[in-house]
C-alpha positions in Angstrom: 130.1 98.4 100.7 128.6 100.3 102.7 129.6 103.8 102.8 131.0 105.0 106.3 128.7 107.2 107.6 126.0 104.0 107.0 128.3 101.5 108.6 128.5 103.5 111.6 124.4 104.2 111.8 124.0 100.3 111.5 127.3 98.9 113.9 126.8 101.9 116.0 123.9 100.9 116.6 123.7 97.0 117.3 127.4 98.3 119.6 124.7 100.1 121.7 122.7 97.1 122.6 125.8 95.4 124.3 125.4 97.4 127.6 129.1 98.6 127.1 129.9 101.7 128.9 130.8 104.1 126.0 130.9 103.9 122.5 134.9 104.6 122.8 135.3 102.0 124.6 132.8 99.6 123.1 135.1 100.0 119.2 138.4 99.2 121.2 136.7 95.5 122.9 135.5 94.5 118.9 133.1 92.6 120.8 133.1 88.9 119.1 128.5 89.4 119.1 128.7 91.8 116.5 128.6 89.0 113.8 129.9 90.2 109.9 131.4 93.0 111.7 135.3 92.6 110.0 139.0 93.9 110.8 138.5 96.4 108.0 135.1 97.7 109.1 136.5 98.2 112.9 139.0 99.4 111.5 137.5 102.2 109.3 135.2 103.2 112.1 137.2 103.4 114.5 139.7 105.9 112.5 136.6 108.0 111.7 136.3 108.5 115.4 139.0 109.3 116.2 139.8 111.8 113.3 136.4 113.4 114.2 133.8 112.4 111.4 130.6 111.9 111.9 129.9 112.6 115.4 125.8 113.0 115.0 126.2 109.8 113.4 128.3 108.0 115.8 125.8 109.7 118.8 122.6 109.2 117.9 123.0 105.9 116.5 124.5 104.8 120.5 121.7 106.7 121.4 119.5 104.4 119.3 120.7 101.6 120.2 121.0 101.8 124.1 117.0 103.2 123.6 115.9 99.5 122.4 118.8 98.2 125.3 115.9 99.4 127.5 112.8 100.0 126.3 109.9 97.2 126.8 109.1 97.0 123.7 113.0 96.0 123.0 115.8 94.6 125.0 114.0 95.7 128.4 116.9 95.7 129.7 118.9 92.3 128.9 121.8 92.5 127.0 122.1 91.1 123.8 124.2 88.2 123.1 124.5 87.9 119.3 123.9 91.7 117.2 123.8 90.1 113.1 125.2 93.0 110.4 123.9 92.3 107.1 126.3 95.3 105.5 125.9 94.3 102.4 124.3 91.0 101.8 121.2 90.8 100.1 118.7 88.6 100.8 118.1 85.0 98.4 114.5 85.7 98.2 111.9 88.9 98.1 112.4 90.1 102.0 109.9 93.5 102.5 111.5 93.9 105.8 114.9 96.5 105.0 116.5 94.8 108.2 119.8 96.0 108.2 120.5 93.8 111.9 119.2 90.7 113.6 119.6 91.0 117.6 119.6 87.3 119.5 118.3 85.7 116.6 114.4 87.5 117.2 114.7 91.2 116.6 115.0 93.1 113.2 116.1 96.5 113.5 116.3 98.5 110.5 118.3 102.1 111.2 116.6 104.8 109.1 118.6 108.2 109.1 117.5 111.2 106.9 115.2 109.4 104.2 112.3 109.4 103.2 112.5 106.9 100.4 110.8 103.6 101.0 111.4 101.1 98.1 114.0 101.9 94.9 112.6 99.6 92.4 112.3 98.9 88.5 108.4 101.0 87.4 107.3 97.7 85.9 108.2 96.1 88.9 106.3 99.1 90.9 103.1 99.4 88.2 102.5 96.7 86.8 103.9 93.3 89.5 102.3 95.7 92.1 106.2 94.5 94.5 104.8 91.1 94.8 107.5 89.3 93.0 110.6 90.4 92.3 111.8 88.9 88.9 110.1 89.6 86.2 110.4 89.4 82.2 113.5 91.7 81.9 114.6 95.2 82.6 112.2 97.5 80.5 112.7 100.7 79.1 110.3 102.4 80.7 109.1 105.5 79.1 109.6 103.5 75.8 107.0 101.2 77.3 104.1 103.6 78.3 105.1 106.7 76.5 107.4 106.1 72.9 105.5 109.0 71.1 106.6 111.6 73.6 109.9 109.8 73.9 110.7 109.6 70.4 109.8 113.8 69.9 112.3 114.1 72.6 114.8 112.0 72.0 114.4 113.0 67.9 114.7 116.9 68.9 117.9 115.8 71.3 119.7 114.4 68.2 119.2 117.8 66.5 119.7 120.6 69.0 122.8 118.6 69.3 123.8 118.2 65.6 124.1 113.8 66.7 121.3 113.1 63.5 124.4 110.6 61.8 126.1 109.5 65.9 122.5 108.6 66.4 120.3 106.1 65.6 117.1 107.5 65.1 115.0 105.3 66.7 115.4 105.7 70.8 115.2 102.3 71.1 118.1 100.8 69.2 119.9 103.9 71.2 122.9 101.5 72.1 125.0 102.4 75.3 127.6 104.2 73.8 124.9 106.7 72.1 123.2 107.0 75.5 126.3 107.9 77.6 126.7 110.7 75.5 123.8 112.0 75.4 124.0 112.2 79.5 127.2 114.3 79.4 126.3 117.1 76.5 123.3 117.1 78.7 124.6 117.2 81.7 124.3 121.2 82.5 120.3 121.2 81.9 118.1 121.0 78.2 118.4 123.1 76.2 115.8 125.6 75.1 114.5 123.5 72.4 114.0 120.1 74.7 112.3 121.8 76.9 108.5 121.5 75.9 109.3 117.4 74.3 110.4 116.9 78.1 107.5 118.1 79.8 105.1 116.0 77.3 107.2 112.9 78.2 107.2 114.0 82.3 102.8 113.8 82.3 102.4 111.1 79.3 104.6 108.6 81.3 103.4 109.9 84.3 99.3 109.6 83.2 100.4 106.3 81.4 102.2 104.5 84.6 99.2 105.7 87.4 96.8 104.3 84.5 98.6 101.0 84.7 99.0 101.1 88.4 95.3 101.6 88.9 94.7 98.4 86.3 96.5 95.8 88.1 94.7 97.3 92.0 90.7 96.5 91.0 89.9 95.3 94.4 89.8 97.2 98.2 91.7 94.7 98.9 94.1 94.2 95.9 94.9 98.1 96.9 94.8 97.7 101.2 97.7 95.3 100.4 99.5 97.0 97.8 99.5 99.7 101.1 101.0 97.1 103.6 103.6 96.0 101.0 104.3 100.7 100.1 105.0 100.6 103.9 106.5 97.1 104.0 104.0 95.2 106.1 105.6 92.2 106.7 104.4 88.8 107.6 106.8 89.6 111.3 106.9 92.9 113.4 110.3 95.1 113.1 111.4 97.9 114.8 113.0 100.9 112.7 115.7 103.4 114.8 116.7 105.9 113.5 116.2 109.8 112.4 113.3 112.1 110.9 114.7 116.4 110.9 115.9 116.7 113.9 113.6 113.9 115.8 114.8 111.3 117.2 112.9 107.5 114.9 111.9 105.2 116.9 109.2 102.8 115.9 107.6 99.2 116.1 106.4 98.4 112.9 103.2 96.0 113.0 102.2 93.2 110.7 99.7 92.9 108.1 97.0 91.3 110.7 97.8 93.9 113.8 97.0 96.6 111.0 94.0 95.5 109.8 92.7 94.8 113.4 93.5 98.5 114.5 92.6 100.2 111.3 91.0 99.8 107.8 91.4 101.3 104.4 89.0 103.5 103.2 90.4 104.0 99.7 94.4 104.3 98.1 94.4 107.1 95.2 96.6 107.3 92.6 97.2 109.3 90.0 99.8 111.3 87.4 101.2 114.6 88.5 101.4 117.2 85.3 103.3 119.6 86.8 106.0 118.2 88.8 109.0 119.0 86.5 109.7 115.2 86.1 107.6 112.0 85.5 105.9 111.6 89.0 103.3 109.9 90.5 101.4 110.8 93.7 99.3 108.4 95.8 96.8 108.9 99.1 95.7 105.8 101.0 93.2 107.4 103.9 93.1 105.0 106.8 90.4 105.3 109.8 91.4 103.5 112.7 88.9 100.8 114.5 88.5 102.4 117.7 88.3 106.4 117.2 86.5 106.1 113.8 89.0 109.2 113.3 90.5 109.4 109.2 94.3 109.1 108.9 95.5 110.3 104.9 99.2 108.6 104.5 100.3 109.9 101.1 103.9 109.6 98.8 104.8 110.2 95.6 106.6 108.0 92.6 109.4 109.7 90.3 110.3 107.5 87.4 113.7 109.2 86.0 116.7 107.9 83.9 118.7 105.9 86.6 122.1 107.5 85.7 121.4 110.9 84.3 120.0 112.2 82.0 119.1 109.3 78.8 121.3 107.6 80.6 120.3 103.7 81.9 116.9 102.5 82.0 114.1 104.5 84.3 113.6 103.2 88.2 110.9 104.0 90.4 111.8 105.7 93.5 108.9 105.6 96.1 109.1 107.9 98.5 106.7 108.3 102.1 105.9 112.1 102.2 103.8 112.0 105.0 105.8 112.2 108.6 106.5 108.5 109.8 105.3 109.4 113.8 101.5 110.1 111.7 101.5 106.5 109.4 99.1 104.0 110.8 100.4 101.1 111.5 104.0 102.9 112.8 103.5 103.0 115.9 106.2 104.8 118.5 108.8 102.3 120.8 107.8 102.1 124.0 
């Protein structure tokens, strides 16, 4: 189930497109045009509003919905007749469009508030399959896959430092769920001094090996262009992003690859391991040139390759971040 802030930002954005007088009127009306919003959701939102919770989220989402209602590239003052909320629903296939709302069967809207995360993927999905397909050969322990020696060294040092030689197997690849939980609990306060250097070695090896594999799977500039499109979530249909980034409103129309190629040219797409980041981290940078004015723009981001549930707990995941402000990304156009 989505958390309260997510429900507010998504549902109230949709309510703002219905032409109702105010947030309170909309919550009281519980309009039938809002599809997949059930009684429990209305109750939570109404209670939160009455208790004064998340006032900025309520007001911001309402204003974004109203902006889309009046925008020339949006509804052009035509109140929506159907707003479908996806909620916790996951698409049955692989969908690059992170839509939270579908308005009038046509307009896809992503509600993005204070987040620079583009993807939360498995490392093999990103570095080996370049985000092309979701299904793979199963979940990999990525650290063991790309940096087994340094991973084993860190694990051995942890067994010794925590006096777990008799409780845990010698080989990190044989570590059970119970063993991972134990290590996470004992290491919650941080790395002991004796583990700082082995962990730094692991970070370096994972970052460099991950970048090497990613590079190997993008042999041509066209491969790298398509990789950039996937990272930026450019898809076969245009969609809209309504939200906030820092102290700025985020109201964007996202181009399709067809649109993008008419207006932009990829000059390079580089990835490399960051040796001194303090965690396994891969940086990426795209250099893009406008086809009209020939000016060049850099789009920067990074990938954190980290345990999903704390030290040694869960297989590593790849969190992809956009470091360049959204409004400066080629293909992300201000809503007109």
